[in-house]
C-alpha positions in Angstrom: 92.6 55.6 89.1 90.8 54.9 92.2 86.9 54.7 92.5 84.2 54.3 95.1 80.4 54.0 95.0 79.9 57.9 94.3 83.5 59.1 93.4 86.5 58.6 91.2 89.9 59.9 91.7 93.2 60.4 89.8 96.2 62.4 90.4 95.1 66.0 90.7 91.6 65.1 90.0 88.4 64.2 91.9 84.9 63.6 90.9 82.1 63.2 93.5 78.4 62.1 92.0 75.8 62.8 94.5 72.5 61.6 92.8 69.7 64.3 92.8 72.3 67.1 93.9 75.4 67.6 91.5 78.4 66.5 90.1 81.6 68.1 91.6 84.7 68.1 89.9 88.0 69.0 91.8 91.0 69.8 89.6 94.5 70.6 90.4 93.8 72.0 93.7 92.5 75.2 92.3 89.2 74.7 90.7 85.7 72.9 91.7 83.3 72.7 88.7 79.8 72.0 89.9 77.1 70.4 87.7 73.8 70.9 89.7 70.8 68.4 89.1 67.8 70.3 87.6 65.8 70.8 90.9 68.5 71.1 93.5 68.3 73.9 95.8 71.2 75.9 96.3 71.7 75.5 100.0 71.7 71.6 99.1 74.4 72.3 96.5 76.5 74.4 98.7 76.0 72.0 101.5 77.6 69.0 99.6 80.6 71.3 98.4 81.4 71.8 101.6 82.0 68.1 102.4 84.4 65.7 100.3 84.8 68.4 97.2 86.4 70.7 99.7 88.3 68.1 101.6 89.9 67.1 98.1 90.7 70.7 97.3 92.7 70.8 100.4 94.4 67.7 99.9 95.5 68.6 96.4 96.9 71.7 97.6 99.1 69.6 100.2 96.9 70.1 103.3 95.4 67.7 105.9 91.7 67.8 106.2 89.8 65.5 108.7 86.3 65.7 110.0 85.8 67.3 113.5 84.1 64.0 114.6 87.6 62.4 114.5 89.0 64.4 117.2 88.0 62.4 120.5 89.5 63.4 124.1 91.8 60.9 126.0 89.8 58.4 127.5 90.9 59.0 130.7 89.5 62.5 130.3 86.1 61.2 129.7 86.3 58.5 132.4 87.3 61.2 135.0 84.4 63.7 134.0 87.3 66.3 133.4 86.3 66.6 129.9 86.4 70.6 128.6 83.3 69.5 126.4 80.0 70.3 128.2 76.8 68.8 127.5 74.0 71.2 126.8 70.6 71.3 125.1 70.7 72.9 121.6 68.8 75.9 120.8 68.0 77.4 117.6 69.5 80.8 116.4 
């Protein structure tokens, strides 16, 4: 078994304990059980479910998951200002 501050993992099992939100148990790549904190909002419960528990579920299914922030264009693109990424002010929808 492996463990960190908020998580524990064993083969085909992953437990994430987010204080004040929920405990998430991912099992066998097919089931996520959520134990919500008494006063947690539904949106907050789902927001955390879409992070590490989802990545653990995909990993258990043999899929590769990574955070989009891990994708960086080559340094040459950034230095030459030829990046396909455009900086624009964010607007609310």
